[in-house]
FIDOLUM-119173 format. One record per residue (C-alpha): x, y, z. Coordinates in nm, 3 decimals. Example, Ala and Ser with C-alpha at 12.3 -4.5 7.8 and 13.67 -1.06 7.14 Angstrom:
2
+---------+---------+---------+
!       x !       y !       z !
+---------+---------+---------+
!   1.230 !  -0.450 !   0.780 !
!   1.367 !  -0.106 !   0.714 !
+---------+---------+---------+
//
This chain:
238
+---------+---------+---------+
!       x !       y !       z !
+---------+---------+---------+
!  -2.470 !  -1.503 !   0.184 !
!  -2.272 !  -1.749 !   0.392 !
!  -1.920 !  -1.848 !   0.289 !
!  -1.818 !  -2.211 !   0.259 !
!  -1.511 !  -2.400 !   0.144 !
!  -1.565 !  -2.762 !   0.039 !
!  -1.886 !  -2.767 !   0.239 !
!  -1.734 !  -2.617 !   0.555 !
!  -1.910 !  -2.298 !   0.668 !
!  -1.655 !  -2.022 !   0.731 !
!  -1.696 !  -1.768 !   1.012 !
!  -1.603 !  -1.429 !   0.865 !
!  -1.686 !  -1.181 !   1.144 !
!  -1.334 !  -1.172 !   1.289 !
!  -1.168 !  -1.107 !   0.951 !
!  -1.117 !  -0.782 !   0.757 !
!  -1.299 !  -0.940 !   0.462 !
!  -1.466 !  -1.268 !   0.372 !
!  -1.199 !  -1.352 !   0.114 !
!  -0.924 !  -1.374 !   0.374 !
!  -1.140 !  -1.594 !   0.595 !
!  -1.203 !  -1.828 !   0.301 !
!  -0.832 !  -1.842 !   0.219 !
!  -0.744 !  -1.942 !   0.574 !
!  -0.999 !  -2.224 !   0.564 !
!  -0.866 !  -2.333 !   0.226 !
!  -0.513 !  -2.348 !   0.366 !
!  -0.631 !  -2.521 !   0.684 !
!  -0.789 !  -2.795 !   0.478 !
!  -0.475 !  -2.829 !   0.265 !
!  -0.262 !  -2.861 !   0.579 !
!  -0.486 !  -3.146 !   0.701 !
!  -0.470 !  -3.315 !   0.359 !
!  -0.090 !  -3.307 !   0.360 !
!  -0.063 !  -3.447 !   0.712 !
!   0.066 !  -3.125 !   0.868 !
!  -0.241 !  -3.072 !   1.086 !
!  -0.495 !  -3.279 !   1.273 !
!  -0.867 !  -3.212 !   1.246 !
!  -0.997 !  -3.015 !   1.544 !
!  -0.666 !  -2.838 !   1.606 !
!  -0.654 !  -2.508 !   1.794 !
!  -0.620 !  -2.173 !   1.617 !
!  -0.254 !  -2.150 !   1.716 !
!  -0.189 !  -2.496 !   1.577 !
!  -0.367 !  -2.405 !   1.255 !
!  -0.156 !  -2.091 !   1.214 !
!   0.167 !  -2.284 !   1.274 !
!   0.065 !  -2.559 !   1.030 !
!  -0.023 !  -2.304 !   0.761 !
!   0.322 !  -2.148 !   0.799 !
!   0.483 !  -2.492 !   0.753 !
!   0.256 !  -2.561 !   0.458 !
!   0.352 !  -2.241 !   0.278 !
!   0.721 !  -2.295 !   0.347 !
!   0.689 !  -2.646 !   0.204 !
!   0.472 !  -2.583 !  -0.101 !
!   0.528 !  -2.222 !  -0.212 !
!   0.857 !  -2.184 !  -0.394 !
!   0.989 !  -1.828 !  -0.400 !
!   1.275 !  -1.756 !  -0.643 !
!   1.557 !  -1.536 !  -0.515 !
!   1.617 !  -1.219 !  -0.719 !
!   1.919 !  -1.234 !  -0.946 !
!   2.196 !  -0.976 !  -0.969 !
!   2.062 !  -0.874 !  -1.309 !
!   1.712 !  -0.817 !  -1.168 !
!   1.850 !  -0.607 !  -0.882 !
!   2.055 !  -0.402 !  -1.127 !
!   1.754 !  -0.343 !  -1.354 !
!   1.553 !  -0.221 !  -1.056 !
!   1.837 !   0.011 !  -0.952 !
!   1.871 !   0.155 !  -1.302 !
!   1.495 !   0.194 !  -1.339 !
!   1.430 !   0.382 !  -1.011 !
!   1.680 !   0.670 !  -1.000 !
!   1.442 !   0.903 !  -0.811 !
!   1.376 !   0.648 !  -0.538 !
!   1.739 !   0.559 !  -0.465 !
!   1.883 !   0.891 !  -0.359 !
!   2.029 !   1.030 !  -0.039 !
!   1.978 !   1.381 !   0.095 !
!   1.687 !   1.458 !  -0.137 !
!   1.460 !   1.734 !  -0.003 !
!   1.134 !   1.892 !  -0.116 !
!   0.998 !   2.223 !   0.011 !
!   0.626 !   2.159 !   0.042 !
!   0.298 !   2.336 !   0.113 !
!  -0.033 !   2.159 !   0.149 !
!  -0.403 !   2.206 !   0.216 !
!  -0.540 !   1.920 !   0.428 !
!  -0.902 !   1.809 !   0.408 !
!  -0.913 !   1.579 !   0.708 !
!  -1.122 !   1.262 !   0.710 !
!  -1.237 !   1.153 !   1.054 !
!  -1.487 !   0.887 !   1.169 !
!  -1.841 !   0.983 !   1.073 !
!  -1.734 !   1.239 !   0.814 !
!  -1.887 !   1.183 !   0.464 !
!  -1.576 !   1.098 !   0.263 !
!  -1.728 !   1.177 !  -0.077 !
!  -1.826 !   1.526 !   0.035 !
!  -1.475 !   1.592 !   0.167 !
!  -1.323 !   1.466 !  -0.156 !
!  -1.551 !   1.688 !  -0.363 !
!  -1.445 !   2.000 !  -0.170 !
!  -1.080 !   1.899 !  -0.201 !
!  -1.115 !   1.850 !  -0.576 !
!  -1.281 !   2.192 !  -0.620 !
!  -0.999 !   2.351 !  -0.422 !
!  -0.738 !   2.171 !  -0.631 !
!  -0.895 !   2.303 !  -0.951 !
!  -0.900 !   2.654 !  -0.805 !
!  -0.531 !   2.659 !  -0.708 !
!  -0.426 !   2.497 !  -1.034 !
!  -0.597 !   2.786 !  -1.209 !
!  -0.464 !   3.051 !  -0.966 !
!  -0.156 !   2.919 !  -0.778 !
!  -0.114 !   3.254 !  -0.602 !
!  -0.436 !   3.179 !  -0.409 !
!  -0.284 !   2.872 !  -0.242 !
!  -0.210 !   3.038 !   0.093 !
!  -0.551 !   3.205 !   0.109 !
!  -0.728 !   2.879 !   0.033 !
!  -0.520 !   2.706 !   0.302 !
!  -0.607 !   2.967 !   0.566 !
!  -0.975 !   2.924 !   0.490 !
!  -1.001 !   2.548 !   0.437 !
!  -0.702 !   2.350 !   0.566 !
!  -0.737 !   2.135 !   0.877 !
!  -0.361 !   2.144 !   0.935 !
!  -0.203 !   2.390 !   1.185 !
!   0.036 !   2.490 !   0.905 !
!  -0.250 !   2.688 !   0.750 !
!  -0.167 !   2.991 !   0.967 !
!   0.190 !   2.986 !   0.829 !
!   0.094 !   2.989 !   0.464 !
!   0.042 !   2.611 !   0.465 !
!   0.420 !   2.566 !   0.464 !
!   0.556 !   2.228 !   0.581 !
!   0.912 !   2.347 !   0.519 !
!   1.155 !   2.088 !   0.385 !
!   1.070 !   1.718 !   0.382 !
!   1.307 !   1.432 !   0.314 !
!   1.229 !   1.074 !   0.225 !
!   1.111 !   0.888 !   0.533 !
!   1.005 !   1.205 !   0.714 !
!   0.634 !   1.179 !   0.635 !
!   0.380 !   0.900 !   0.599 !
!   0.474 !   0.671 !   0.306 !
!   0.181 !   0.763 !   0.085 !
!   0.260 !   1.136 !   0.118 !
!   0.631 !   1.082 !   0.050 !
!   0.553 !   0.861 !  -0.250 !
!   0.353 !   1.142 !  -0.410 !
!   0.612 !   1.409 !  -0.335 !
!   0.910 !   1.213 !  -0.461 !
!   0.742 !   1.037 !  -0.753 !
!   0.920 !   1.267 !  -0.998 !
!   1.099 !   1.603 !  -1.019 !
!   0.792 !   1.819 !  -1.076 !
!   0.760 !   2.168 !  -0.927 !
!   0.438 !   2.352 !  -0.852 !
!   0.090 !   2.236 !  -0.757 !
!   0.052 !   1.862 !  -0.806 !
!  -0.229 !   1.799 !  -1.060 !
!  -0.400 !   1.538 !  -0.841 !
!  -0.509 !   1.497 !  -0.481 !
!  -0.280 !   1.306 !  -0.247 !
!  -0.474 !   1.058 !  -0.034 !
!  -0.321 !   0.960 !   0.300 !
!  -0.447 !   0.811 !   0.626 !
!  -0.524 !   1.168 !   0.737 !
!  -0.741 !   1.268 !   0.444 !
!  -0.699 !   1.446 !   0.111 !
!  -0.413 !   1.687 !   0.044 !
!  -0.370 !   1.956 !  -0.218 !
!   0.008 !   1.976 !  -0.249 !
!   0.246 !   2.236 !  -0.389 !
!   0.619 !   2.178 !  -0.424 !
!   0.812 !   2.504 !  -0.433 !
!   1.171 !   2.382 !  -0.456 !
!   1.375 !   2.064 !  -0.458 !
!   1.726 !   1.969 !  -0.355 !
!   1.800 !   1.660 !  -0.564 !
!   2.048 !   1.488 !  -0.335 !
!   2.289 !   1.225 !  -0.462 !
!   2.244 !   0.880 !  -0.608 !
!   2.315 !   0.601 !  -0.360 !
!   2.579 !   0.355 !  -0.493 !
!   2.421 !   0.031 !  -0.610 !
!   2.627 !  -0.179 !  -0.368 !
!   2.486 !   0.016 !  -0.073 !
!   2.124 !  -0.062 !  -0.161 !
!   2.164 !  -0.406 !  -0.319 !
!   2.032 !  -0.588 !  -0.011 !
!   1.737 !  -0.350 !   0.023 !
!   1.645 !  -0.396 !  -0.342 !
!   1.678 !  -0.775 !  -0.314 !
!   1.450 !  -0.780 !  -0.009 !
!   1.190 !  -0.569 !  -0.192 !
!   1.199 !  -0.787 !  -0.503 !
!   1.182 !  -1.103 !  -0.292 !
!   0.876 !  -0.971 !  -0.108 !
!   0.702 !  -0.905 !  -0.439 !
!   0.794 !  -1.250 !  -0.568 !
!   0.663 !  -1.408 !  -0.249 !
!   0.329 !  -1.230 !  -0.285 !
!   0.293 !  -1.341 !  -0.647 !
!   0.387 !  -1.701 !  -0.565 !
!   0.142 !  -1.710 !  -0.275 !
!  -0.135 !  -1.570 !  -0.493 !
!  -0.070 !  -1.833 !  -0.762 !
!  -0.073 !  -2.108 !  -0.500 !
!  -0.402 !  -1.989 !  -0.351 !
!  -0.561 !  -1.965 !  -0.696 !
!  -0.445 !  -2.321 !  -0.772 !
!  -0.604 !  -2.453 !  -0.451 !
!  -0.919 !  -2.250 !  -0.512 !
!  -0.952 !  -2.392 !  -0.862 !
!  -0.966 !  -2.742 !  -0.718 !
!  -1.209 !  -2.653 !  -0.434 !
!  -1.581 !  -2.590 !  -0.406 !
!  -1.613 !  -2.234 !  -0.273 !
!  -1.934 !  -2.038 !  -0.233 !
!  -2.008 !  -1.689 !  -0.104 !
!  -1.684 !  -1.533 !  -0.231 !
!  -1.497 !  -1.519 !  -0.561 !
!  -1.126 !  -1.546 !  -0.486 !
!  -1.039 !  -1.496 !  -0.852 !
!  -1.194 !  -1.148 !  -0.833 !
!  -1.031 !  -1.063 !  -0.500 !
!  -0.661 !  -1.078 !  -0.578 !
!  -0.599 !  -0.718 !  -0.472 !
!  -0.744 !  -0.790 !  -0.130 !
!  -0.544 !  -1.107 !  -0.085 !
!  -0.218 !  -0.937 !  -0.183 !
!  -0.242 !  -0.681 !   0.098 !
+---------+---------+---------+
//
C-alpha cells in the first residue's frame, strides 16, 4: 500500500520504515504552512526548515533540581564509580542469513540447562559458544561500566544479582547466556558530579516526548494513509 500525507504520495524506499518517511512529509508540509519553507525546496533546505520548525514549535521543559535529585536517588546502581562484575558468557552469534528464531531456541534451551545445572556452564560454553572465551571456561574476566556494548552492560549492572542470569541477554552480536560470579560494588558518585549528566538525560527524554506529542497533534489534523502513526510511537521515538 502506498503512503500519502494530505494527498501527497510519500517515497519510503530510502527510509528505515514508512512511518519515518510519513513524519518527514508531515513536517515538511507544516514548515511550508508556517512560511519557513518554499514549495519545491531541496532536501537540504527541507531538513534545515524542519529543524527551525521544531525549535520554534516544540517546547521542551528543562529538568528541575528536584527531578534531577529524584533520578539520582532512584538509580543508585547506575550512578557508581569503580563497579566491576566478573562475568562468563555463552554467545550464540547472529550473522546475516542465520535463522534468528532457531538460534534463539538453542540459546533458550542452553539457558534452561545451565540454570538447572550451573556447574555445566563451562562445558556448555566449550561446545556451543561462538566466542573465543569458550576455550578459557567462557570467562570474560572483570567488566566495568562502559567496557562492553551498552545492552550487555545494562543487563550485567541492572541489579546486584550473582549467578546465572534467568534470561537471555540480546546484543548486536547475538544471544548471550550470562553468569556473574562476583561483584565489586564500587562507590556512589556524589550527586553534584553527575548533575549535568542526569539533566542531559532527562532533557533528552523530555524532548522525545514533546516531539512525539507534536507529531501526534499534526497527524490528528492531517489525512494520512498507508501508515498508522498512532500505532508507531516506539518506532518514531528511536
